[in-house]
N, C-alpha and C positions, 0 to 999 in steps of 0.2 A: 795333612791336607795336600792334595795334589792339584795345584792350580798354576796355570802359566799362560802367558800371552805371546803374541807375535804379530808383526805388521809387515805387510808386503806391498810394494808399489811398482808400478809399471807405466808403459806408454799408453796403454788402452785398458778399458774396463773389461778384463778377461776373467772368466770363471777360475782360470789357473791361479790368479792372485788369491782368491778366497781359499782354494785348496792348499796353496803354499803356506798361507798364514795359519791355517789349522794344523797342518802337518808339522810345521816347526814348533808350534805351541805344544802339540802332543809329545814331541821328542823332548822338549824341555821339562814337561811334567812327568815323563817317563811312563806314559800310558799308551795302550794300543786301542782302547775303547773309552770314549769319553761319555760321561753321564749326561752332560749338557754342554752347549756352546753358546757363547755370545758373540755375534758377528756384526760388525759395523762396516759399512761400505761407503765410499765417497759418493758424491751426488752424480758422478759419471755413470753409476750403476742404476740410478733411480728409475729410469724408464723401463728397465727389464732386468731385474736382479736375479730372476728365477734360476738361471743356469749356475750362477755363483753360489746361490743358496744350496742347490743340489750338490754341487761340488764340495762345499763345506761339510755337508751331512755325510757324504760318502767318505771323505777323509777322516771324519770323526767316528765313523761307524755308529752314528746315533742320529735320531730324527729330532731330538729336542734342540733345535737351532733357533735361537730368538735374536732379534736385532732390528736395525733400521738403516736407512741411508742418512748421510749427513754431509754438510759442506766440508767439514774437516773431522779427522779422527786421530786418536793417539793411544799410545801405550806408554809404559815407563821408558821405553827405548827412544821414542821419537814422536813428533806430531807431523801431520801431513795436511796441507791445504793446496788446492788447485792442481792436484795430480791424482790420477786414478790409483786407489789403494784399498786394501782390506785389512782390517784388524780383528783378531779373534782372541777370546779368553776361553780356555778349555777347563773342564772340571772333572775330577775323578775322586776316588777314595772317599765315598760317602757324602760328597757335596754335590747338589744338583738343583736345577731350577724346576719348580713344581707349580702346577696350576692352582689358582686361588681357591678352588673348591676343597683342596686338601690343607688349607691354611688354618689348622686348628689352634695353632699357638699365636695367631694374629701377628705374624711377621709383617713389617711394612712391605708394600708391593713395589717391586721394580716395574715402572710404567714407561712405556715408549709410545709416543703418539705423533701422528701427522698433524699439521697445523689445522687442517679443516675438520678434524675429528674431535677437537677439544669441546667438551660441553660439561655443564655443571652436573648433569645427571650421574655420570660415572665418576667425575673428578671428585665430587663431594659426597660419595657414599660412605659407608662405615669404615672403609679401609684407609690407613695411613699410606701415603705414597711418596716415592722419590724417583727421579728419572729426568727425561728431557724430551723435547719436541724435535722430530726429524727435520732436518734442514735441506732436503732436496730442493731442486731448482724451482719447482712449481708448488710443492706441498700437497699435490692432489693425486699422485700416482697410486694405483691399487697395490703396489708393492713397497710403499713407503716404510712399512713395518711388516715384520714376519715372525711367525712362531710355528713350531712343529714343522720346520723346514719348508714353509710355504707362506706366500703372502696372505695377510689378513685384511679382508674387505671392510671390516669395521673401522679401520684406520688407527686402532690402538691395540696394544698387547700388554699383558700384565702377568707377573710370576713372582714367587718368593723363593729364597734360598733355604733348602733344608740342610741341617747339620751345621749351622753356623750361628754365631752371635753377630749382631749388627748395631752399629752406632752411625746415625746419619744426621747431617746438619747443613746449614746454608751459610755461605759467605756473600754478603751484599757488596762489600768493597766500596763503601761510600764515606765521605767526609761531611759532617754537618756544616751547613752554612747558617742556619738560624735555629734558635730554640723552639720548642713546640708553641704554636700560636693557634688560637681558636678561629674557626670558620664562622663568620657572621652571616654571609649570604652566598648561595650557590644556585645554579640552575642546571641540573643534570650534570653534564660534563664541564660546565663553565664555572670556574672559581671567580666570584665577583668581589667579595670582601673578606680579607684576612687580617685579624687583629685591627679591625676598624679602618683599614687602609685598602686601596687596590693592591692586589697581591703582587703584580709586576713591579711596583715601586719597592716593596720590601726585598724582593729577589734581586733587583738590580743593585740596591744599596749593599746587600750582603755580599754579592759578587765583587763589587768594587772594593770592599773592606778586605776581602781575602786576597785579591789579585793585585791591589794597589794600582790598578790601571783603569782607564776609562773605556776599555774595550767592551763590546756587546757580550751579553751573558751567553755562554756556549750551551744552548738549550739541549743539545744532544747528549750532554753529560749530566744534566740535572735530573735528580730523582726526587719525587715528593713522597715523603714518609708520613703515613697518617694512621690515626688510631682514635679510639673513643675518649682517651685522656692523655694529658701531657705526660703523666707518670708512665703510661704504657710505652710511649715512644722512648722515653729516658731509659727504660729497662730493656729496650730492644724488641718489645712485643708490638711491632708495627706491620702494616701492609705497605706496599709501595706501587707507585705508578709513574708514568712518564708524561712529559709535556708534548702536546700536539701542536699548539700555536699559542701566540700572544696577540692581544689587541693593544697597540700602543696608545690609542686614543682614550680607551676606558680604563686601561690597566688590568683588564681581566685576563685570565689564563685558561685555556682549554686543556683538560687533562684526558688521559686514556681511560680513566675510570671515573664514574660519577661519585661525587662526595656530597655530604649533607652539612647544613648548618649545625653547629654544636660539636662537630668533630674537631680533632686537633691535627695540625700539619707542621712539619718541619721540612725546609728545603735542604737538600744535600747534593753533593756532586761526586761523581765517580772520579777516583784518583788512584793512580797506580800504587803509590806508597801506602795508601789506606787499604787497598785491596790485598796487597802482599802481606801486610801486617794481619789483616783479617783472616786470610786463609791459614796463616801460621798459627794464630790463636785457635782457630777452629780445629786444626789438626791435632793440636795439643788436647783440646777439650774432649774431642771424640775418642782419642786414645785412652784418656782417663776414664771416660764413660764406658768404654769397652772392657776395661779391667785387664787387658793384656796386649801384647804387641800384635798389631793387625797382620793378617797373613795375605790379604789382597784388598784392593780398593777399586771403587768406581767413581769417576768424576764426570759430572755433566756441566759443561760450561757454555755460556752464551758466546756466540760468534763475536760479539762485541766485547768480550771479556778475555779472550785468548791472545794469541801473538799480535793481532792487530792493535790491541789495547796496550800491550806491554812492549811495544816497539820491536817486534820481531822475536821476542823470547816469551814463552808461556811460563811466567814466574809462579803461577799456581802449581803447575806440574813439577816445577824444579823444587818447590817447597816439599812436595810429597817424596820425590826421589832422593833428596838430601836427607830428609828425616828418616825414611825407610828405604835404604839402599837395597836394590834387587827385589823389592816387593812388586808383584804383578799389579799393574794399573791399567785400566781400560776406560776409555771415554770418548766423547765427541763434542764438537762445537755445534750448537743447535739454534733453534729459533725461540727458545724459551726453556725455563727450567721448572721442573715439578717438585714441590716440597711440602711437607706438613709443618705449618706454622700456626701458633695461636689457636690450636684446636681445629683447624681446617686445612684441607689441601689447597695449594695456591699455584697458579701459573705466574712465574716470576720473570722480570726483565733483567738483563745484564748481571746475573748472578752466577754463582758456582755452587752446585750441590754435591757434597762429598759424602761417600758412604764407606766405612771401614768395617772389615769382617775378620772374625777369628773363629777357631774351632769351638763348637758348642760343648 
């Protein structure tokens, strides 16, 4: 399998960066014509990436260039935030990105979407998906995503890899604060009664027990895990949502997703130690599932999960590069992650979606 990556950065968003990233990756892969290219550009390109996309296609000698803009991008070599950069993964030797109409083996679809293009119609059709949401500055540009070396006005693109086996999964990176409790009362997005108590009371008590301090709950780190049964949460078969606001007077909590009475909920908190342990376990599990040493990987991480979360080091990426030295890895930090969980595709917050590939 001939797959390689490269990342190029500069002082301005120049098409030369995209050409350089592709050219260097082609040299690493020892190919003169690529069958396909994955191209990720930083948000400085979001307003007008067309010239960069064309330059990448010319350097690769192919028109199957797929990708998106994002706040930050990375390869196995390095991660980049707040600097104009281009990252490319090139494919040759029988591996290529194909359109879904040719997906006769029902491979999961690599899916890249602008924030304003997410909808349940395409997200939850019959295809399993993995990928991420473009993180350009406004999320509404016509070139937030691209395929066939041109911007896609639908706002999302999808493809599958031919000639490979794939194992894909999700790291939530959370530590439980409470055991699953049943919801007694809710009103759309407002959680009113949980385990026969105002939900804020239980959350505050759980945070105090964990932190041993009287500090306010760090709501930006809290994730609500919910499912139809306590057993499902315990087994990891849960959905997740974030907190929008709290009402100190009533003790109610407003969530980003509407929940119903009868469902079960556990409070959890994002923690670096839990996240690193989780991605390590996921990497091992996917390798076992793949049945062989992976030959390349894709990682889609939330902007709130990357170096900002890990105090200046992307420990998720470090787990991959330490476990599989020199394995080509490509990814970006986005506005959400797309993954297939519990029989449906989901848009996830603060997660990392990892996919590993080997020769079919």
